[in-house]
Backbone as CSV, one residue per row, in Angstrom:
resi,resn,N_x,N_y,N_z,CA_x,CA_y,CA_z,C_x,C_y,C_z
1,MET,0.774,-1.128,-0.089,-0.225,-0.021,0.184,0.841,1.098,0.019
2,GLN,0.437,2.112,-0.646,1.124,3.714,-0.702,0.502,4.366,0.135
3,TYR,1.385,5.725,0.794,0.803,6.764,1.866,1.287,7.885,1.054
4,GLY,0.108,8.856,1.429,0.520,9.928,1.187,1.383,10.880,2.507
5,ALA,2.328,11.723,2.314,3.163,12.440,3.217,3.014,13.717,3.426
6,PHE,2.007,14.369,3.943,1.352,15.727,3.839,2.146,16.801,5.143
7,ASN,3.178,17.769,4.375,3.821,18.550,5.345,2.548,19.547,6.151
8,VAL,3.095,19.799,7.219,2.314,20.503,8.686,3.003,21.658,8.925
9,ASN,2.230,22.737,9.074,3.152,23.872,9.954,2.113,24.478,11.077
10,ASN,0.668,24.248,11.028,0.094,24.672,12.159,-1.206,23.575,12.400
11,MET,-2.046,24.152,13.359,-3.069,23.153,14.097,-4.176,23.095,12.656
12,GLU,-4.392,24.160,12.202,-5.140,23.886,11.031,-4.914,23.034,10.151
13,ILE,-3.952,22.530,9.505,-3.315,21.869,8.765,-3.509,20.602,9.113
14,ILE,-2.842,20.496,10.367,-2.837,19.306,11.014,-4.133,18.384,11.308
15,GLN,-5.460,19.389,11.163,-6.891,19.090,11.780,-7.061,18.459,10.400
16,ALA,-6.993,19.272,9.071,-7.303,19.171,8.049,-6.878,17.535,7.489
17,ILE,-5.730,17.422,7.438,-5.007,16.344,7.047,-5.345,14.845,7.976
18,VAL,-5.709,15.151,9.004,-5.935,14.105,10.096,-7.519,13.642,9.586
19,ASP,-8.481,14.907,9.678,-10.069,14.445,9.181,-10.228,13.949,8.182
20,ALA,-9.251,14.397,6.799,-9.299,13.578,5.506,-8.921,12.098,5.932
21,ALA,-8.018,12.024,6.485,-7.602,10.325,6.568,-8.551,9.770,7.407
22,ALA,-8.855,10.153,8.380,-9.918,9.608,9.163,-11.023,9.262,8.367
23,GLU,-11.672,10.243,7.474,-12.733,9.788,6.669,-12.608,8.655,5.516
24,GLU,-11.318,8.806,5.131,-10.975,7.678,4.409,-10.255,6.357,4.434
25,ASN,-10.593,6.237,6.142,-9.863,5.280,7.054,-8.389,4.915,6.138
26,SER,-7.719,6.070,6.189,-6.114,5.447,5.883,-5.129,5.952,6.735
27,PRO,-4.443,5.585,6.870,-3.409,5.478,8.033,-2.384,7.012,7.001
28,VAL,-1.784,7.967,7.904,-1.323,9.011,7.187,0.033,9.482,7.839
29,ILE,0.911,10.053,7.247,2.366,10.572,7.729,1.995,12.180,7.837
30,LEU,2.352,12.679,8.806,2.724,13.904,9.070,4.053,14.313,9.188
31,GLN,4.545,15.246,8.188,5.696,15.325,8.415,6.351,17.186,8.391
32,ALA,7.211,17.468,9.294,7.396,18.702,9.280,8.704,18.799,9.140
33,SER,9.228,20.032,7.851,10.660,20.093,7.638,10.993,20.885,8.998
34,SER,12.413,21.385,8.806,13.475,21.639,9.766,12.758,23.376,10.178
35,SER,12.079,23.913,9.005,11.691,25.378,8.907,10.311,25.551,9.476
36,ALA,9.355,24.230,9.399,8.354,24.549,9.761,8.640,24.309,11.504
37,ILE,9.529,23.516,11.871,9.973,23.285,13.331,10.156,24.563,13.823
38,LYS,10.881,25.342,12.959,11.419,26.807,13.569,10.176,27.488,13.920
39,TYR,9.348,27.480,12.835,8.088,28.224,13.117,7.120,27.838,14.151
40,ALA,6.821,26.773,13.813,5.628,26.046,15.160,6.188,25.404,16.495
41,ARG,7.622,25.496,16.748,8.428,24.832,17.729,7.991,23.430,18.004
42,ILE,9.167,22.919,18.362,8.615,21.187,18.052,7.813,20.939,19.246
43,ASN,7.975,21.484,20.440,7.133,20.701,21.400,5.283,21.049,21.187
44,TYR,5.217,22.097,20.190,3.921,22.754,19.740,3.556,21.571,18.724
45,LEU,4.456,21.184,18.055,3.543,20.251,16.608,3.751,18.982,17.149
46,ARG,4.838,18.317,18.307,4.389,17.309,18.775,3.317,17.111,19.451
47,LYS,2.782,18.218,20.400,1.426,18.122,21.170,0.292,18.058,20.159
48,MET,0.527,19.005,19.095,-0.846,18.978,18.594,-0.713,17.590,17.603
49,VAL,0.126,17.012,17.126,0.089,15.596,16.630,-0.173,14.885,17.867
50,GLU,0.133,14.463,18.917,-0.082,14.018,19.992,-2.012,13.971,20.177
51,ALA,-2.848,15.367,19.909,-3.663,15.643,20.173,-4.522,14.682,18.838
52,ALA,-4.152,14.767,17.874,-4.617,14.220,16.807,-4.565,12.737,16.727
53,THR,-3.837,12.080,17.467,-3.652,10.412,17.742,-4.706,10.171,18.658
54,GLU,-5.070,11.112,19.989,-6.268,11.032,20.532,-7.431,10.949,20.110
55,ASP,-7.712,12.041,18.939,-9.096,12.428,18.653,-9.468,11.361,17.332
56,THR,-8.235,10.376,16.951,-8.720,9.360,15.807,-8.098,7.788,15.957
57,SER,-8.633,6.989,15.234,-7.530,5.517,15.773,-7.067,5.367,14.324
58,ILE,-6.971,5.994,13.625,-6.311,5.389,12.292,-4.745,5.877,12.511
59,PRO,-3.593,5.211,12.354,-2.369,5.065,12.524,-1.831,6.667,11.938
60,ILE,-0.982,7.218,12.954,-0.310,8.480,11.916,1.102,8.342,12.654
61,ALA,1.885,8.611,11.803,3.224,8.811,11.902,3.612,10.200,11.803
62,LEU,4.600,10.659,12.834,5.144,12.167,12.869,6.866,12.089,12.221
63,HIS,6.906,12.524,11.178,8.122,12.501,10.206,8.787,13.691,9.983
64,LEU,10.092,13.704,10.190,11.062,14.569,9.999,10.904,14.708,8.480
65,ASP,11.091,15.923,8.062,11.256,16.166,6.304,12.616,16.645,6.160
66,HIS,13.352,16.549,5.019,14.641,17.133,5.064,15.310,17.404,5.702
67,GLY,15.634,16.534,6.935,16.690,16.811,8.172,18.057,17.396,7.412
68,PRO,18.654,18.646,7.819,19.673,19.051,7.157,20.784,18.523,7.557
69,ASP,21.094,17.763,8.988,22.042,17.544,9.508,21.936,16.472,10.814
70,PHE,22.714,15.696,11.689,22.436,15.066,12.622,21.930,15.344,13.543
71,GLU,21.902,16.732,14.037,21.553,17.260,15.251,20.229,17.709,15.216
72,THR,19.877,18.004,13.836,18.239,18.017,13.681,17.530,16.820,13.696
73,CYS,17.986,15.705,13.193,17.301,14.458,13.085,17.667,13.840,15.035
74,LYS,18.508,14.200,15.406,18.751,13.463,16.903,17.760,14.547,17.318
75,MET,17.291,15.727,17.330,16.428,16.471,18.243,14.710,15.645,17.993
76,CYS,14.543,15.354,16.544,13.439,15.121,16.514,13.299,13.697,16.948
77,ILE,14.036,12.715,16.882,14.278,11.423,17.772,14.026,11.571,19.197
78,ASP,14.517,12.386,19.520,14.859,12.424,20.991,13.234,13.331,21.668
79,ASN,12.503,13.770,20.350,11.160,14.597,20.935,10.324,13.573,20.142
80,GLY,10.313,12.730,20.057,9.226,11.694,19.826,8.505,11.413,18.591
81,PHE,9.147,11.882,17.563,9.066,11.466,16.195,9.191,10.157,15.809
82,THR,8.384,9.683,14.882,8.502,8.481,14.627,9.504,7.749,13.527
83,SER,9.595,8.898,12.563,10.677,8.688,11.960,11.385,9.918,11.413
84,VAL,12.630,9.857,10.794,13.083,11.096,10.368,13.689,10.675,8.794
85,MET,14.279,12.284,8.188,14.929,11.630,6.996,15.814,12.693,7.038
86,ILE,17.272,12.164,6.764,18.054,12.594,6.769,18.522,13.427,5.170
87,ASP,18.562,14.134,4.851,18.773,14.769,3.710,20.354,15.077,3.088
88,GLY,21.087,14.018,3.114,22.768,14.345,2.189,22.861,14.322,0.737
89,SER,21.841,14.674,0.390,22.005,14.690,-1.022,22.854,15.429,-1.712
90,LYS,23.084,16.789,-1.125,23.758,17.807,-1.280,25.140,17.807,-1.119
91,TYR,25.524,16.448,-0.785,27.091,16.241,-0.485,27.228,15.220,-1.218
92,ASP,28.786,14.790,-1.571,29.194,13.386,-2.664,28.514,12.373,-1.718
93,PHE,28.598,11.324,-2.640,28.340,9.996,-2.328,28.831,9.478,-1.136
94,GLU,30.483,9.626,-0.644,30.938,8.991,0.375,30.597,9.601,1.559
95,GLU,30.231,11.086,1.294,29.647,12.091,2.583,28.321,11.631,2.767
96,ASN,27.595,11.722,2.115,26.204,11.442,2.211,25.815,9.765,2.786
97,VAL,26.685,9.059,2.639,26.759,7.750,3.367,26.871,7.790,4.516
98,ALA,28.202,8.473,4.852,28.522,8.748,6.109,27.806,9.241,7.196
99,LEU,27.298,10.429,6.478,26.110,11.081,7.532,24.743,10.180,7.525
100,THR,24.367,9.384,6.924,23.290,8.704,6.608,23.464,7.658,7.501
101,LYS,24.554,6.846,7.477,24.810,5.822,8.349,24.678,6.324,9.748
102,LYS,25.441,7.517,10.216,25.483,8.257,11.604,23.967,7.909,12.024
103,VAL,23.085,8.759,11.111,21.701,8.908,11.832,21.000,7.500,11.865
104,VAL,21.217,6.582,11.202,20.652,5.451,11.246,20.975,4.275,12.194
105,ASP,22.131,4.489,12.971,22.691,4.104,13.976,22.190,4.799,14.999
106,TYR,21.775,6.061,15.078,21.219,6.712,16.452,19.838,6.245,16.683
107,ALA,19.200,6.661,15.248,18.104,6.341,15.242,17.222,4.890,15.504
108,HIS,17.864,4.025,14.993,17.720,2.961,15.346,17.993,1.988,16.609
109,SER,18.725,2.829,17.251,19.004,2.488,18.626,17.740,3.047,19.535
110,LYS,16.934,4.034,18.765,16.108,4.173,19.591,14.346,3.749,19.297
111,GLY,14.546,3.128,18.282,13.396,2.738,17.636,12.752,3.297,16.532
112,VAL,13.377,4.312,16.069,13.046,5.366,14.978,13.462,4.906,13.608
113,VAL,12.818,4.909,12.226,13.101,4.550,10.972,13.528,6.071,10.257
114,VAL,14.332,5.401,9.330,14.789,6.995,8.675,15.138,6.310,6.970
115,GLU,14.485,7.584,6.778,14.619,7.673,5.330,15.799,8.817,4.632
116,ALA,16.222,8.286,3.804,17.297,8.894,2.862,17.297,9.365,1.642
117,GLU,18.093,9.934,0.899,17.715,10.514,0.122,18.943,10.369,-1.224
118,LEU,18.955,9.953,-2.016,19.907,10.004,-3.425,19.767,10.495,-4.583
119,GLY,20.482,11.599,-4.907,20.119,12.054,-6.297,19.746,13.643,-5.957
120,LYS,19.382,14.722,-6.832,19.253,15.894,-6.265,18.308,16.555,-6.878
121,LEU,16.839,16.892,-6.269,15.661,17.296,-7.051,15.887,18.874,-7.056
122,ALA,15.605,19.502,-8.265,15.465,20.713,-8.465,14.311,21.504,-7.653
123,GLY,14.441,22.617,-7.621,13.233,23.670,-7.043,13.579,23.975,-5.437
124,VAL,13.027,24.741,-5.201,12.873,25.627,-3.849,11.709,25.322,-2.872
125,GLU,11.943,24.973,-2.043,10.905,24.305,-0.617,11.425,24.360,0.663
126,ASP,11.156,25.412,1.740,11.923,25.774,2.898,12.920,25.554,2.716
127,GLU,14.026,25.051,3.256,15.436,25.279,3.286,16.282,24.566,2.088
128,VAL,15.393,23.822,1.228,15.860,23.311,0.176,15.763,24.134,-1.243
129,ASN,17.066,24.394,-1.976,17.124,25.226,-2.569,18.080,24.569,-3.918
130,VAL,17.708,24.030,-4.970,18.556,23.097,-6.193,18.357,23.929,-7.165
131,SER,19.293,24.252,-8.094,18.852,24.963,-9.348,18.737,23.490,-10.439
132,ASP,18.283,23.985,-11.541,18.200,22.842,-12.482,19.325,22.323,-12.636
133,LYS,20.392,23.039,-13.199,21.780,22.807,-13.669,22.332,21.470,-12.193
134,ASP,21.973,22.010,-11.343,22.676,20.999,-10.145,21.619,19.776,-9.714
135,ALA,20.598,19.711,-10.369,19.515,18.670,-10.095,20.380,17.369,-10.631
136,MET,19.907,16.071,-10.389,20.522,14.830,-11.179,19.884,13.596,-10.571
137,TYR,19.401,13.178,-11.942,18.553,11.782,-11.488,19.306,10.421,-10.395
138,THR,18.568,9.925,-9.594,19.057,8.479,-8.835,19.751,7.766,-9.679
139,ASP,20.874,7.193,-9.319,21.586,6.264,-10.282,21.063,4.951,-9.580
140,PRO,20.689,3.623,-10.477,19.819,2.864,-9.679,21.242,1.673,-9.203
141,ASP,22.204,1.667,-9.795,23.418,0.941,-8.709,23.847,1.683,-7.719
142,GLN,24.133,2.880,-7.636,24.601,3.741,-6.435,23.530,3.159,-5.426
143,ALA,22.220,3.546,-5.969,21.078,3.112,-4.803,21.100,1.565,-4.033
144,LYS,21.538,0.864,-4.283,21.400,-0.435,-3.950,22.880,-0.203,-2.912
145,GLU,24.127,0.079,-3.264,25.204,0.369,-2.731,24.509,1.122,-1.381
146,PHE,24.293,2.256,-1.744,23.887,3.162,-0.873,22.846,2.861,0.384
147,VAL,22.103,2.002,-0.230,20.919,1.551,0.896,21.740,-0.100,2.100
148,GLU,22.398,-0.326,1.285,23.426,-1.637,1.759,24.622,-1.008,2.658
149,ARG,25.086,0.089,2.501,25.943,0.364,3.237,25.606,1.461,4.422
150,THR,24.329,1.887,4.044,23.768,2.876,5.020,22.600,2.124,6.240
151,GLY,21.849,1.164,5.559,21.012,0.519,6.743,19.990,1.480,6.504
152,CYS,19.690,2.154,5.525,18.078,3.087,6.074,17.001,2.325,5.717
153,ASP,16.057,2.628,5.866,14.866,2.114,6.056,13.829,2.347,4.817
154,SER,14.077,3.649,4.129,13.380,3.636,3.007,14.361,4.824,2.088
155,LEU,14.101,4.944,0.587,14.986,5.818,-0.095,14.270,6.963,-0.660
156,ALA,14.691,8.195,-0.845,13.535,9.140,-1.715,14.629,9.035,-2.950
157,ILE,14.108,8.987,-3.708,14.876,9.213,-5.478,14.279,10.158,-6.318
158,ALA,15.657,10.920,-7.070,15.165,11.529,-8.182,14.818,11.127,-9.481
159,ILE,13.491,11.364,-10.182,13.424,10.422,-11.304,12.499,11.682,-12.124
160,GLY,12.778,12.948,-11.536,12.178,14.286,-12.559,11.036,15.307,-11.864
161,THR,10.604,14.970,-10.347,9.990,15.800,-9.684,10.759,16.818,-9.262
162,SER,10.177,17.845,-8.616,10.624,18.807,-7.779,9.912,19.725,-7.233
163,HIS,11.163,20.594,-6.130,10.297,20.957,-5.407,9.837,22.513,-5.436
164,GLY,8.595,22.793,-5.175,7.880,24.097,-5.234,6.650,23.871,-6.144
165,ALA,6.112,25.072,-6.841,4.998,25.264,-7.633,5.596,25.478,-8.885
166,TYR,6.846,25.013,-9.401,7.062,25.618,-10.904,8.125,24.067,-10.895
167,LYS,7.450,23.271,-10.782,7.905,21.839,-11.316,8.275,21.605,-13.037
168,PHE,7.775,22.103,-13.907,7.999,21.739,-15.457,7.730,22.937,-16.031
169,LYS,8.778,23.558,-16.707,8.784,24.464,-18.003,8.032,23.615,-19.328
170,GLY,8.047,22.889,-19.526,7.243,22.316,-20.824,6.454,21.274,-20.237
171,GLU,6.424,20.014,-21.223,5.541,19.195,-20.613,6.257,18.233,-19.478
172,ALA,5.228,17.562,-18.630,5.621,16.840,-17.415,5.989,15.559,-17.853
173,LYS,7.079,15.318,-17.366,8.120,13.900,-17.911,8.626,13.156,-16.041
174,LEU,8.218,12.215,-16.187,9.067,11.507,-14.986,9.513,10.295,-15.722
175,ARG,10.773,10.159,-14.987,11.848,8.568,-15.302,11.214,7.434,-14.969
176,PHE,9.939,6.809,-15.595,9.680,5.581,-14.893,10.549,4.529,-15.293
177,ASP,11.104,4.414,-15.998,12.561,3.398,-16.471,13.416,3.406,-15.274
178,ILE,13.662,4.844,-14.650,14.562,4.777,-13.559,14.050,4.145,-12.355
179,LEU,12.670,4.566,-12.017,12.346,4.330,-10.962,11.734,2.247,-10.858
180,ALA,11.504,1.886,-12.075,11.896,0.555,-12.658,13.150,-0.470,-11.968
181,LYS,14.305,0.429,-12.304,15.228,-0.174,-12.270,15.638,-0.134,-10.711
182,VAL,15.359,0.706,-10.237,15.639,0.822,-8.832,15.172,-0.169,-7.997
183,LYS,13.551,-0.040,-8.517,12.725,-1.212,-7.680,13.420,-2.652,-8.030
184,GLU,13.548,-3.088,-9.206,14.516,-4.559,-9.339,15.637,-4.397,-8.267
185,LYS,16.263,-3.395,-8.389,17.689,-3.727,-7.577,17.184,-3.406,-5.987
186,LEU,16.341,-2.810,-5.761,15.646,-2.359,-4.219,14.284,-3.252,-3.935
187,PRO,14.258,-4.665,-4.066,12.556,-4.794,-4.291,12.125,-4.967,-2.609
188,ASN,12.657,-4.610,-1.679,12.235,-4.508,-0.516,12.533,-3.316,0.259
189,THR,12.682,-2.392,-0.459,12.880,-0.588,0.481,12.114,-0.011,-0.254
190,PRO,11.159,0.507,0.878,10.252,1.703,0.302,10.765,2.798,-0.475
191,ILE,10.390,3.292,-1.586,10.644,4.431,-2.282,9.814,5.288,-2.289
192,VAL,10.424,6.936,-2.017,9.876,7.951,-1.483,9.737,8.857,-3.247
193,LEU,8.693,9.582,-3.012,8.980,10.374,-4.097,8.873,11.996,-3.347
194,HIS,9.692,12.748,-3.640,9.523,14.473,-3.159,9.108,15.153,-4.415
195,GLY,8.638,16.531,-4.056,8.306,17.494,-4.839,7.116,16.761,-5.693
196,ALA,6.125,16.201,-5.107,5.062,15.589,-5.872,3.800,16.141,-5.889
197,SER,3.799,17.634,-5.669,2.651,17.982,-5.920,2.049,18.261,-7.203
198,THR,0.813,18.046,-7.448,0.005,18.196,-8.180,0.244,19.997,-8.795
199,VAL,0.253,20.717,-8.183,0.021,21.990,-8.114,-1.427,22.392,-8.921
200,ILE,-2.454,21.842,-8.394,-3.818,21.531,-8.837,-4.278,23.200,-9.728
201,PRO,-4.380,22.934,-10.670,-4.617,24.144,-11.533,-5.787,25.020,-11.025
202,GLU,-6.904,24.457,-10.466,-7.986,24.820,-9.860,-7.586,25.922,-8.579
203,LEU,-6.913,24.978,-8.089,-6.229,26.074,-6.761,-5.584,26.973,-7.078
204,VAL,-4.697,26.966,-8.110,-3.652,28.122,-8.798,-4.618,29.450,-9.410
205,GLU,-5.675,28.724,-9.937,-6.787,29.674,-10.602,-7.447,30.410,-9.562
206,MET,-8.092,29.744,-8.288,-8.687,30.218,-7.686,-8.063,31.261,-6.875
207,CYS,-6.176,31.051,-6.619,-5.535,32.006,-5.810,-5.542,33.647,-6.588
208,ASN,-5.381,33.118,-8.084,-5.175,34.388,-8.677,-6.187,35.230,-9.200
209,LYS,-7.561,34.493,-9.156,-8.569,34.985,-9.081,-9.193,35.984,-7.984
210,TYR,-8.128,35.701,-6.851,-8.635,36.659,-5.679,-7.407,37.230,-5.142
211,GLY,-6.651,37.495,-6.328,-5.271,38.588,-6.016,-3.785,37.979,-6.041
212,ALA,-3.898,36.787,-6.270,-2.350,36.172,-6.055,-2.114,36.552,-7.452
213,ASP,-0.617,36.433,-7.431,0.457,36.347,-8.571,1.197,35.236,-8.770
214,ILE,0.671,34.199,-9.268,1.381,32.653,-9.646,1.029,32.518,-10.908
215,PRO,1.911,32.778,-11.902,1.827,32.622,-13.388,2.675,31.599,-13.336
216,GLY,1.946,30.482,-14.610,3.005,29.289,-14.867,3.353,28.214,-14.067
217,ALA,2.412,28.339,-12.791,2.987,27.104,-11.950,2.245,26.072,-12.677
218,LYS,3.024,24.755,-12.417,3.058,23.580,-12.961,3.717,22.564,-12.290
219,GLY,2.876,21.427,-11.974,3.137,20.415,-11.058,3.075,19.101,-11.841
220,VAL,3.247,17.810,-11.203,2.906,16.401,-11.376,1.517,16.277,-11.496
221,PRO,1.228,15.451,-12.892,-0.395,15.523,-13.297,-0.737,14.299,-11.958
222,ASP,-1.807,14.376,-11.647,-2.718,12.786,-10.826,-2.389,11.731,-11.560
223,GLU,-2.557,11.729,-12.957,-2.073,10.735,-13.186,-0.844,9.978,-13.496
224,MET,0.229,10.911,-13.136,1.707,10.408,-13.207,1.864,9.972,-11.528
225,LEU,1.324,10.525,-10.700,1.680,10.241,-9.494,0.757,8.682,-9.013
226,ASN,-0.453,8.473,-9.951,-0.748,7.703,-9.753,-0.163,6.108,-10.103
227,GLU,0.437,6.526,-11.359,1.267,5.874,-12.147,2.417,5.236,-11.227
228,ALA,2.984,6.122,-10.412,4.378,6.272,-9.644,4.003,5.259,-8.279
229,SER,2.521,5.341,-8.163,1.965,4.484,-6.626,1.938,3.257,-7.476
230,LYS,1.297,3.408,-8.104,1.477,1.552,-8.885,2.457,1.027,-9.466
231,SER,3.372,1.659,-9.146,4.970,0.910,-9.982,6.003,1.238,-8.874
232,GLY,5.207,1.086,-7.260,6.568,0.997,-6.630,6.789,1.765,-5.427
233,VAL,6.267,3.178,-5.880,6.713,4.257,-4.767,5.657,3.850,-3.462
234,SER,6.195,4.121,-2.172,5.253,3.853,-1.203,5.080,5.041,-0.607
235,LYS,5.803,6.017,-0.615,5.208,7.303,0.202,5.686,8.620,-0.819
236,ILE,4.542,9.487,-1.031,4.336,10.428,-2.082,4.369,11.605,-1.029
237,ASN,5.143,12.676,-1.127,5.203,13.659,-0.552,4.170,15.055,-1.060
238,VAL,3.462,15.624,-0.118,2.624,16.880,-0.705,3.271,17.885,0.177
239,ASP,3.318,19.271,-0.256,3.132,19.990,0.410,2.739,21.325,-0.388
240,THR,3.306,21.929,-1.500,2.547,22.798,-2.131,1.193,22.972,-2.507
241,ASP,0.484,22.002,-2.817,-0.814,21.808,-3.067,-1.938,22.259,-1.960
242,LEU,-1.386,21.981,-0.368,-1.714,22.474,0.745,-1.573,23.771,1.066
243,ARG,-0.341,24.281,0.463,-0.271,25.973,0.735,-1.331,26.598,-0.391
244,LEU,-1.388,26.049,-1.733,-2.220,26.719,-2.133,-3.848,26.531,-1.834
245,ALA,-4.210,25.503,-1.690,-5.404,24.960,-0.463,-5.847,26.718,0.196
246,MET,-4.719,26.174,1.449,-4.804,27.432,2.106,-5.130,28.855,1.878
247,THR,-3.962,28.943,0.982,-3.915,30.526,0.393,-5.341,30.794,-0.322
248,ALA,-5.756,29.957,-1.286,-6.897,30.498,-2.240,-7.924,30.558,-1.468
249,ALA,-8.213,29.898,-0.396,-9.461,30.058,0.807,-9.401,31.207,1.367
250,ILE,-8.077,31.732,1.984,-7.717,32.768,2.687,-7.972,34.556,2.144
251,ARG,-7.619,33.964,0.720,-7.637,34.953,-0.187,-9.109,35.056,-0.794
252,LYS,-9.846,34.322,-0.879,-11.556,34.352,-1.508,-12.313,35.148,-0.252
253,VAL,-11.729,34.652,1.029,-12.687,35.557,2.445,-12.498,36.599,2.428
254,PHE,-11.164,37.320,2.088,-10.680,38.583,2.232,-10.847,39.540,0.872
255,ALA,-10.952,38.695,-0.101,-11.473,39.564,-1.377,-13.182,39.635,-1.234
256,GLU,-13.977,38.928,-0.789,-15.207,38.794,-0.845,-15.812,39.401,0.904
257,GLU,-15.062,39.400,1.663,-15.620,40.147,2.523,-14.294,41.178,3.605
258,PRO,-14.217,42.340,2.775,-13.019,43.014,3.401,-12.965,43.446,4.910
259,SER,-14.473,43.396,5.526,-14.439,43.454,7.022,-13.811,42.648,7.730
260,ALA,-13.583,41.278,7.164,-13.459,40.211,7.932,-11.695,40.331,8.663
261,PHE,-11.810,39.987,9.775,-10.562,40.358,10.569,-10.499,39.000,11.652
262,ASP,-11.850,38.156,11.817,-11.917,37.161,12.808,-10.997,35.898,12.118
263,PRO,-9.830,35.692,12.805,-8.960,34.247,12.186,-9.957,33.213,11.695
264,ARG,-10.757,32.554,12.719,-11.954,31.843,12.755,-12.793,31.761,11.337
265,LYS,-12.829,33.039,10.797,-13.698,33.272,9.394,-12.853,32.863,8.638
266,TYR,-11.583,32.715,8.221,-10.673,32.725,7.338,-9.898,31.224,7.406
267,MET,-9.782,31.065,8.553,-9.059,29.889,8.938,-9.802,28.612,8.653
268,THR,-11.153,28.754,9.117,-12.210,27.378,8.785,-12.203,27.238,7.243
269,PRO,-12.825,28.143,6.654,-12.555,27.513,4.772,-11.341,27.089,4.550
270,ALA,-10.413,27.684,4.415,-8.953,27.120,4.701,-8.509,25.702,5.176
271,ARG,-8.990,25.527,6.151,-9.301,24.272,7.028,-9.821,23.083,5.907
272,ASP,-11.150,23.822,5.669,-12.020,22.787,4.650,-11.758,22.558,3.510
273,LEU,-11.179,23.385,2.717,-10.395,23.212,1.454,-9.003,22.317,1.365
274,ILE,-8.301,22.231,2.446,-7.009,21.453,2.747,-7.643,20.210,2.726
275,LYS,-8.668,20.222,3.566,-9.098,18.320,3.727,-9.624,18.076,2.638
276,GLN,-10.521,18.758,1.759,-10.983,18.422,0.242,-9.661,17.843,-0.533
277,THR,-8.280,18.659,-0.381,-7.528,18.374,-1.058,-6.698,16.940,-0.975
278,VAL,-6.677,16.925,0.525,-6.121,15.529,1.155,-7.087,14.400,0.658
279,GLN,-8.103,14.560,0.690,-9.036,13.841,0.505,-9.271,13.160,-1.141
280,HIS,-8.556,14.103,-1.991,-8.819,13.594,-3.325,-7.432,13.089,-3.525
281,LYS,-6.454,13.481,-2.515,-5.178,12.498,-2.925,-5.217,11.147,-2.551
282,ILE,-5.645,10.989,-1.183,-5.768,9.599,-0.712,-6.685,9.058,-1.381
283,ARG,-7.895,9.245,-2.150,-8.783,8.488,-2.729,-8.743,8.345,-4.376
284,ASP,-8.328,9.423,-4.621,-8.019,9.310,-6.283,-6.529,9.308,-6.848
285,VAL,-5.487,9.597,-5.963,-4.068,9.339,-6.456,-3.144,8.493,-5.898
286,PHE,-3.354,8.431,-4.479,-2.329,7.310,-3.885,-2.592,6.079,-3.540
287,CYS,-4.195,5.445,-3.892,-4.291,3.912,-3.440,-4.011,3.824,-1.896
288,SER,-4.070,4.536,-1.181,-4.113,4.362,0.331,-5.322,4.367,0.963
289,SER,-6.738,4.756,0.293,-7.711,4.710,1.020,-8.267,3.147,1.187
290,ASN,-8.590,2.623,2.697,-9.131,1.253,2.911,-10.289,1.373,2.606
291,LYS,-11.237,2.406,1.923,-12.575,2.072,1.750,-12.804,1.007,0.825
292,ALA,-13.762,0.555,0.914,-14.392,-0.749,-0.133,-15.196,0.291,-1.877
């Protein structure tokens, strides 16, 4: 089964994701980047996720997304995260191996699983900033060696996705041939796809209708994500689509009701639209709903 991993920053986003997953009877991964942790503070995030686990019976994982260093991973492990990602993709292969192995050894001693990354995704998101010229696809042979030497539990690979709202300048294309080769060499290792928001056109249009300036934003079509899900990707990350949903709903309230200043007035529709977006992903894209 494949699962969506949804980035969280505040209470409303957490509530929307968990409510959507509960209605779809699907386990869910809530993930926070180091920037989100700086913004929301780790104790607040942990307690809000604890509240979510008490409010529903679905399994919920709390995951560190794009951990930049050992210290950040250790902080999250020590604060109750159930899994962490160490992103050493900016380093050369040997440095990435050494850093990932260090995180794996500590995490496993605490019963926490580790996601690592091999290959570089282009784009900008939080503290990840990689130019198109520096992006590179994952080498399947290196992937096998990397997993064997580090002992990581899952591996994020680069097959053409990118971070942020501007993923493709032309036609969207993913290297499913690379995915197939990686799965052939690592049949028992869960594969992760980052930068996998659809950049839902309706949400972009809604943002722009109510005053935003997001021209030419283009993401990974739902059909491609569904194919990736069916082709062996176990975890698909979504962040940009949630940001667009929140922004679109809030802008609509401000445009239609200029006198509104009660946060509940605009955060409630924002939460509702994020929930709808997550339900769509779980039900129609990721094959993770357990409903008949």
